[in-house]
N, C-alpha and C positions, 0 to 999 in steps of 0.2 A: 732306580736304589742305586746311588754310588757303588765301588767297585772300589774302594782302594782301601788301606790298611783296615782296620776294625770293622769299619763300614761294612766291607765284602762279608764280613762274617755276620749281620744281620738279617734275621730270616724275615722272609714275605709276609705279613700279614693273614692270615687265614679269611676266604672268604665266608665262608658261614659261622661267626664269632658270635652272636647276637645272644644265644644262648648262653654260653659260657659266660660273658659281661653282664648278663643279667642275672645268673646264678651267684657270683661274685661280687658282684652290688647286694645283691640282698641277704647275703649271708654276710658282708662288712656290717651293711646299716644296721642288721642284728645285732651284732654286737655291742656298736654303739650305744644301740638303742640300750639295752643289756649294760652298759656302765655305767648310760647317764639315770640308771635307773640305780644301781648299786647307790653312785654316788647321792643321789637322793634319799635316800634311808637308809647305809651306815649308819652307827654311833660315829661320829667325827671323828675320836680319838682313835679309831681303828680306818678312818679316809686318811688320815696323816701316815700310815703307813706307806702308802704306794709313793707319797710328797717325797721330794728334797728339800730340806733346811734351808738350802739357799731359795726356794722358791718363795720363799714367805717374805724373801726380799721384795719382792716382787707386791705378794698381796698388802702387803699394810703399807708401801711406800703409795702406793695406788691408791688405796684407802684416804693418805694424808694428803693426797693430789686432789681428792673429788670435796677431802673436807675445806679444800683452800688453803691449805698449810704448805702447798709448795712440793719440790721433789726432797722429800725426806724420809727417813724411816724412824728416827727417832721424835722428831717432832721440835728437835734442836738444832740439828747439822744439815745444811745444807747437802746435799749429793748428788754426784751423778752415775754411781753406782750400778748401771744396770743397762741394759738393751733397748733403743728407742722401740721399736716396732712394737716389741711383748706386751712394755709397760702399756703402748698407747690402748693395745685389744685389750687390757684389765683393767681399761678404766670407767665404761660403759657399766661393767658387771659389778664394780663396786660401787657404782652411783648409786644401782637398780638395790643393792639391797640397806643403804640406809647408813651406812656403820657398824650392821650385825655381823659381826666375825664370822659367825659360824653358816649364816646363809651365804655371805659374800663366799665362803669359801667350797661350798655347796656346787651355786650358779657359777665361777671359775674353773672348777674342775668337771662338772658338765660339759664346759666350752671345749674344754682340753678334752674330754674325749669326742665331742665334735671335730675336733683338730685331728684327732688319733684316727678315727674312722677315713675323713677326707686322704690325710697322707696313706693308708693303707691302698683306696682307689689310686692316689698318683702312684704309687709304686706299681699298681696292677698296670696302668696303664702303660706309665715309661719303659717297665720287664718285656712289656708285648710290643712296643717298638722295635725294640729292640729284638727278642728273641721269639715274638709268639705265643700266643694262647699259653701253654702249659708252659714257657717259662714264667708267665704273668702271674699263673697261678701259686708258683715255688716261692715267687718271689713275695708273694702275700706270704706264704707259709711261713718263710727266712722272720718274718718282719713281727712277725708273733713270738720269739723268740726273747727272752729277757734282756739279752744283747744289744737287740735294736728296738725292743719296743719299751722300754724303761727312759731312754733319752726322748721320747716321744710324750711319755704319759707321767713324767717328773714334774712337771708344771714350771718348767721354765723354757727358756726362749728355744730350747734344743728342738721344740716337736717344729717352731713355724720353722727354724730351719733347715729341717730332714724333707718339710713336706716342700719348702720352695724350690732345694736343689733337686728333688724330683718335678718338681714343674720347671725349671730351668733346662735340664734332660734334655724334655720331652717336648720340650717346644723347640729348642735348637734342632733336633733331631729333625723333630716332624716339619719345622718350618725352613730349614738351613740357613738357621740365622747368623752362622759365621759365615756364609756364604758373601765374598770379597764382591760378589754377582748381586747380593740382596738388596731391594731396594731402599730408600732412608727412613721409610714407616718401619719397616724392619729392626731396621739397626739400632731406631728410637727404641722400638720394643724392647729389644737387644738389654738396653742400658737402662733401661725401667728395670728390666726383670735382674740386673746383674744388682742395681742400688738398692731393693727391696734386700735381697741377699745379703748386701753389707748391714742394713739395717735391721737385719733380724741377731745375725751377732758377729761382732766387728770383725774376728780375727777370719772370717772370710775373705776378708779382704784381697788372700795368698790365691783363692779359686780365683776371683774380678780378676786379681794382675795374669793369672795362668791363660784366662780367657784372650787376654787383650796380647799375649805373648804368643798363642796359638794363631790369631789374627796375621803378624805381623809373620809370624814365622809363612805362612799363607804367600804372601805379599814375596818375601824372596823368594822363595821356590816357585811362585808361578804355578800353584795345582788347581787356578782356577781358569783355566786358559791364558790368555793374554792378558788377564788381571795380574798386575803386581806391584810392586811397591806404592807407586801412587794410588792407587787403589784400597790398598789396604789402610795408609794414610787418612784417606777422607773415611772411611771408614770406621776406622780408629775415634776421629773426632766426632764423629755425629752417633756415636756410643757412648762415650765418654762424657761428651757436655752434657747428654740426656742423662745420665747418670748423676751426673755433677750438679744440676739442677735440684736434685731431689735428695743429696747426701747432706750440700752445703749447708744448708737452714741447722741441721742438728749439729756441723761441726763446728760451726760459727757461735751458737749456742754456750757448747761446751768452755770455747777458749776465751769467749767474754765472760762468761760467770763464773767459770774457775780457775781459767789462766792455761790449760790444757785441752788439746785437743781429743784425749781419749778419756775415756769412764777412770776414775778411780782405781776401779777393784782389777783392771788390765795395767793399771802404770803399776802398782804396787806387786804384780807378778812379775813382774818382766827385768832382766838383768843387763839388757840391751842397753850398750852395745857391748859388756863385759860378758863373757863365757859364763856360764852360772857354774859355780863348782858341787850341785847336787846334779848333773846331768848324768855321770856313770852311774850312780844309785838308781836313775829312773827307768830304767831300762828292766831292771828286773822289779819295779813298781807293779803291784798290782791293776793301777790302775790304767799304768801305759801297755799294760799286756794287751789289751782288748785290741788298739790302735794297731802295733806292732804286727800281730796277727792278720788284721785286717790290709796292713799296707804289702805285707807279703803275701798272700792271696790276691792281692789285685795287681801286685807286681807279676807273678807267676802266669796269670789267665793272661795279660795281655800281652807275655813274652810267649805265649803259646799259640796265641790266634798271630802274630807277627810271625813267627816262625811259619806258620802253617803257612800265610800265604808267600813268605819266601819261596816256599816250594813248591807252593804250587805252581806260580807264575812265573819262576826260576828268575828272578828280577829283584837283586838284593834293594833297587832303588825303591822299587813297589813297595817292601818291608819296612822301610824307614819314613818314606812320602807320608805325611800327614792326609791324611783320609777329607774325603768330604761334608759329610754328614753326621760320621758319628768322631768328628775333632772335640767333640762336648766330654766325652768319656779320657779323652788324653788331657784336657785341658785341667776337670777335676782331680785326676790322679796326679796330677804337676803341683796344683795347688795344696794337694793334702800330702804331700812331700813335704815339700816347702814349710806347711805349716807345722808337721812332724818334725820336721830339721829347725825350726826356730821353739818347738816349745822344749826339745832337747838340751838347746845351747843355750838359749834365754829363758829358762823359766827354773824357779828353783822353791817353787810353794802352789798345792793349790792348783796343781792340774789332776783333778777327777776324773772318772771313769769316762762322765757326758763333754767332756775338751775334745773326744775326739769323734762327738757321732756324726759330724761334716763327713767322714769316712764311709757312714750306712749303705747312700745311696746308690755308688759307685761299688759298694763290695756286691749290694743285692742286683742288682744290674747284670753287672761279670759273672756272678754265680747260675744267675736266670739263664745269660748267653750260653755261658759253660756245657748248663746241664740241655741244652735247645741243640750246643751241636752233640753232645753225647748223645742223645734219643734220635736225632737223626743220622749217625753215623750205626747205630745199631737198625735202624729200618724203623718200620709202622708198628712198633711192639708197645700195646697199653700198661704193660705191664712195669713198663719201665717207670712208666710217667707214678701209676700208683706205688711202686715200692719207692720212688724217690719223696714222692707228697707223705707216706707214712713215714720213712724214717726222720724225714723233716720233723712232723711235728712228735713224732716219738722223742728226739731231740731237746725241742720244746719245753715237752713236759719234765723232764728232767732240767732240764737249764731252770724253767719255772719253779720246780719243786727245791730246790738247792737257793736260790734266790731268797725264796719265802724263808728257809731257815736260818740263811745270814743276815737277810733282815732282824730276825727277830721281832724283838717287841721294843726296841731302844725310843721310837719319839711319844712313848708313853710316859716314861717318868718325864719328860722333858714338858710335854704338856701338862702334866700334874702337877708341876710345880711352878709353871705359869699361874695355874687358878689357882695355887695356894700362894701365889707371892701378891695378889689381886689383896687377899681377905686376909693376910696373915701382916702384910709388910704397913707400917703409917699412912697415910696419905700425905702425897706428896713426894713420896718415897722413884728414887730415879734410882736403874740401877745398869752396870754396866757387864756386857760380859762378849765373850766371840762368840762366832758361831753362833749368834740369837736368833737367827731368821721364826722359825718355831716359837719360841718362846716369846720376842717380842712381838709376834703375832696375838699371840689369844691371853698375854699380860696385859694388864690395864692402866700397868703403870710404865711412863717412857724406856726404852731400851738402847741405849746407846750401843753400838758395834764397836768395840775394841780392836779386832783383827783388819779392821780399815775397807773394807771391801762394800761397804755401804753407807761410810761417816766420809768426812769432808776432805781433803788436802790439808790443811791448818791441823788436824789430827796427827799428819804424819809427820809437819814443819815440829810440832811441837815435841812428839818423842826423838826427833833429831837433835835438840836445843836441848834433852836434859826437862821439858818441862812436862811430865805426865802426871806429876800433884796439881800444879797449875789449872793444866788443863779439865783433872776430872772435877777441881772446884768450881771451874766456869760452866761447867754442863751439869752440876747441880748432882753428880751421882753420889748417892748415899747409901749403895750396896752393892756387890759385886757375886754376880751369878758363874759356876761351871758345871760342866755336864759327865764329867769323866773325874772328877777329887778321888784321888788315892794319896796321902800322908805319906811323906817320909820323911824321918826324924821330928814327927810333929808338925811338918808345916807342908805347903802345898803353893807352886808359886805358878801365878798365871805370868806368864810373858808374853811381852809383846813389843817386838822388835819395827822398828823403824822402816819399813822393807823399803818405801819409796826410795830412802836415799842410803840402804844399806851399812843402816848403823847396827849398834847390838839394841838400843831405844832405852824400856826400863820396863818395868815388873812390879805386880802385886802380889805381897804375900801374907795366907790365910792357914791360919790356927782351927783345930777343932772347939777351941773355946769360943771362938770369934762368930760361929756358925750360927746364922738365926732359922736355915730352914734345914733339913737334910733329909732325901728321901731316901728309902729302902736299898742296898746293895743290887746290881745288876749287870750285866756285861757289855764288852762292845770285840771288837776282835784281836784284841790282845790279853783281855783279862776279863776276869769273871767277877773281881772286887771292885769296882767305882761304886759313885752315885754324885748325884746333881746337890750341892751345897750351894747357899745363897750368905753370903757374909753382908756382916754391917760392915762400913769401910772406915768407920771411926776405931774399930779394932783391928786393923791390917796395917801392914807396912809397905810403903810405897815407895820405890828405890826410882827416883827420876833417872837416873845412868848406870844400867848394872855396869856396863865398860869400870865405872870407879871401883868396884868392888873387889877382889885381890882373887879372886875365880874368874868375872868378866864373863861368870854364864849368861847366855842368851839364850 
């Protein structure tokens, strides 16, 4: 085993480990089967509590693709507002359901359970090669906390993203894929692994580029014996060419079909190259805190390991040299840091908690390594492992209890409104709504997404040109819906900024008299007095350009 940087700190695998592996695999399999049984039997409205609203963008778009309508959420506007691999994986399950929305949800969410079980096993195996079986057990326990488990089971692409990151870290370490001496077939394999990672979620490009950077630095520092820059260039070409073969068709489809390389959902969230004015506020945002804590933890653990290496060898160069087999940890860390910087500097909207889910595998593996180092420092004392496992599981129980209280039942009024709209609104209705994933999935009428993440680029252009009313008319929208209605001075304003062009955009103003549906009052994180409302668009005021108003409010 390599003895450089983090690699020198990785424990050797225990000789007698098959029994532990079987126990862990059995527990994980039993948990996954229990989850599938839960999905198959629980009332559908309860099942929605474990999902995220954005996941229904995937589910409904997959249904439309299978139905022959193409990539569209509303059946009206073509969209590329999704990450490709997860969408492709969902299509067979929608085909099996034959348009039955409840059956499709159960089948797809059962698959989510299978992905979650596989991810837990991948976490165990990955932590094991870096820290031994005890570290693997701690990794599985840590993954059961809501901060790590939720992005795996929320129905979004983050589940396969986390799984692929674990697999990449495991394979890179196990087969020394970053070595400049690796055979061409290993370089091709690494390229395919990176391409799959990119297709899981496109902002993982930062990790991909970090891997390329680490390979380049290895060539410059000649850490692989006589393999220098020339060998690094050959490896980079083999890895890069293999990755491009896989990802190029998707990028060309985006460019040829929509005129943009990236999905609309990513384009409208970024202010690049202009620095976002929201950056300073994001540091205190609830959704950003998890990512901040994860990066800080990773930095501290990596620093401790590097300092220990320096002190042990009395060789400062060894402390900063890139390790052989554990370079993948450094690459993932650098990729996550750049991702975080990009988020803080160039995103001003919709960076939710799952946006930082790519940090999970790194944190879990480094945590397992830290535990293993502490355990070895204390000697062969089983009580330490028991206390650590018990402490992590107790923290998980607290976290899951808090998470359930915080979630409440906010999806219930959305689901009820979707069912009511299907029975109470006239035939031929078309509804416009922001954050409309769950509602649009269960509502029998088309639902046009008005925040733009699962819409076309034409919508953003219409907003920027002051043509909101025209766009609503072309789409045939008859009603507007919103889930957090609270009137001020007898009015409620649905704000629709042209985020792609960073312009104020338009707005739609509703009044209590225009409502055709109103739910009972419920609460969110800020108030206990909101309700779900549906208005008739003919009785609402459409503002094509809010900047033309005196207050210029957006």
